C-alpha positions as CSV (number, residue, x, y, z in Angstrom):
1,M,-16.6,-13.7,-41.4
2,K,-14.6,-16.5,-39.8
3,T,-11.4,-15.2,-41.3
4,A,-12.1,-11.7,-40.0
5,M,-12.8,-13.1,-36.5
6,L,-9.6,-15.0,-36.5
7,F,-7.7,-11.9,-37.6
8,I,-9.2,-9.8,-34.8
9,L,-8.4,-12.5,-32.2
10,S,-4.8,-12.8,-33.4
11,L,-4.4,-9.0,-33.0
12,L,-5.8,-9.0,-29.5
13,F,-3.4,-11.8,-28.4
14,S,-0.4,-10.2,-30.0
15,L,-0.8,-6.8,-28.2
16,P,1.7,-6.3,-25.4
17,S,0.2,-6.7,-22.0
18,F,0.8,-4.2,-19.2
19,S,1.6,-6.9,-16.8
20,Q,2.7,-10.5,-17.2
21,D,3.6,-13.4,-15.0
22,I,7.3,-14.2,-15.1
23,P,9.6,-16.9,-13.7
24,A,11.7,-16.0,-10.7
25,A,14.8,-16.4,-12.9
26,Q,13.7,-13.3,-14.9
27,V,13.5,-11.1,-11.8
28,P,16.5,-8.9,-11.2
29,T,18.9,-10.0,-8.5
30,A,18.5,-6.6,-6.7
31,V,14.7,-7.3,-6.5
32,T,15.0,-10.8,-5.2
33,K,17.6,-9.8,-2.6
34,S,15.4,-6.9,-1.4
35,F,12.4,-9.2,-1.3
36,T,14.2,-11.8,0.8
37,S,15.4,-9.1,3.2
38,Y,11.9,-7.8,3.7
39,F,10.1,-11.2,3.7
40,P,12.5,-13.9,4.9
41,Q,9.7,-16.2,6.0
42,T,8.3,-16.6,2.5
43,S,9.1,-19.6,0.3
44,K,6.6,-19.6,-2.6
45,V,6.4,-16.4,-4.6
46,E,4.7,-15.6,-7.8
47,W,6.2,-12.8,-9.8
48,E,4.6,-10.4,-12.2
49,K,6.3,-7.7,-14.3
50,K,4.3,-4.5,-14.4
51,G,5.9,-2.1,-16.8
52,S,9.4,-1.6,-15.3
53,Q,8.4,-2.8,-11.9
54,Y,8.1,-6.2,-10.3
55,E,5.3,-7.4,-8.1
56,A,5.6,-10.4,-5.7
57,E,2.5,-12.2,-4.7
58,F,2.8,-14.5,-1.7
59,N,1.2,-15.9,1.4
60,V,2.2,-15.6,5.1
61,K,0.2,-17.6,7.6
62,R,-2.6,-18.0,5.0
63,A,-2.9,-14.3,4.4
64,D,-2.4,-12.8,0.9
65,H,0.4,-10.3,0.5
66,K,1.7,-8.3,-2.4
67,A,4.9,-6.2,-2.7
68,L,5.8,-3.9,-5.6
69,F,9.5,-3.2,-6.3
70,E,11.5,-1.0,-8.6
71,S,14.0,-2.8,-10.8
72,N,16.8,-1.6,-8.5
73,G,15.2,-3.4,-5.5
74,K,13.5,-0.4,-3.8
75,L,10.2,-1.4,-2.2
76,I,7.5,0.9,-3.5
77,V,4.4,-0.4,-1.8
78,Y,3.4,-3.4,0.2
79,K,-0.1,-4.7,1.1
80,K,-1.6,-7.6,3.0
81,D,-5.0,-8.9,3.8
82,I,-6.0,-8.3,7.4
83,P,-9.1,-9.3,9.4
84,Q,-11.8,-6.6,9.7
85,S,-11.1,-6.6,13.5
86,Q,-7.7,-4.9,12.7
87,L,-9.4,-2.0,10.9
88,P,-8.9,1.2,13.0
89,A,-12.1,2.4,14.8
90,A,-11.9,5.8,12.9
91,V,-12.1,3.9,9.5
92,K,-15.0,1.8,10.7
93,Q,-16.8,4.9,11.9
94,A,-16.2,6.8,8.6
95,I,-17.6,3.8,6.6
96,R,-20.7,3.6,8.9
97,Q,-21.3,7.3,8.5
98,Q,-20.5,7.7,4.8
99,Y,-21.6,4.3,3.4
100,P,-24.4,3.1,5.7
101,N,-25.9,0.8,3.2
102,Y,-22.6,-1.0,2.5
103,R,-21.0,-4.0,4.1
104,I,-17.3,-4.4,4.6
105,D,-16.2,-7.4,2.5
106,D,-12.4,-7.3,2.2
107,V,-9.7,-5.3,4.1
108,E,-6.1,-4.7,3.2
109,R,-3.3,-2.8,5.0
110,I,-1.1,-0.8,2.6
111,A,2.4,0.5,3.5
112,R,3.7,3.2,1.2
113,S,6.5,5.7,1.8
114,G,6.4,5.2,5.5
115,H,2.7,5.7,5.8
116,V,-0.1,3.1,6.5
117,Y,-3.4,3.1,4.6
118,Y,-6.4,0.8,4.6
119,Q,-8.0,-0.4,1.4
120,V,-11.5,-1.6,1.9
121,E,-13.9,-3.4,-0.4
122,L,-17.5,-2.6,0.3
123,D,-20.5,-4.7,-0.9
124,G,-23.6,-2.7,-1.6
125,Q,-26.0,-1.1,-4.2
126,P,-25.9,0.2,-6.8
127,Q,-22.3,-1.2,-7.0
128,D,-19.5,-2.5,-4.9
129,L,-16.8,0.1,-3.9
130,K,-13.1,-0.1,-3.3
131,L,-11.9,2.8,-1.1
132,V,-8.7,3.8,0.7
133,F,-8.6,5.5,4.1
134,T,-5.9,6.9,6.4
135,K,-5.8,5.4,9.9
136,E,-7.7,8.6,11.0
137,G,-10.6,7.6,8.7
138,K,-10.0,10.2,6.0
139,P,-10.5,9.0,2.4
140,D,-7.4,8.9,0.2
141,N,-8.0,6.9,-3.0
142,S,-4.7,8.2,-4.5
143,K,-3.0,5.5,-2.4
144,A,-4.9,2.6,-3.9
145,Y,-3.0,-0.5,-4.8
């Protein structure tokens, strides 16, 4: 039994992971240059490789930020934590109407392909929800990040 359990555990740990933390030295130069041009005020960055893409996780003024890049340096999507007070009124109204028994817990602003979306984590029953809205308050979970 012990041998079987060790074998199963070794298999699990040997499977390739979809994403993995990597040192900055393993991030392509095109990605780091692009990152620096978009976010020059950032000094400490944690990098993760997600398939063929690279995700930077960093803080600006104590707010969490994430940016996802293609290996050629193209910025795909960027998100940052924002206070609930910066959530557009239309989004707040949509949440009040569609999810009256839920409380807003976490808010992120997502920029993708020139458009802005708001990813909202709601606390409630029977389960917590993570939803994405346009600035007009329309649901669009296809833009989640």
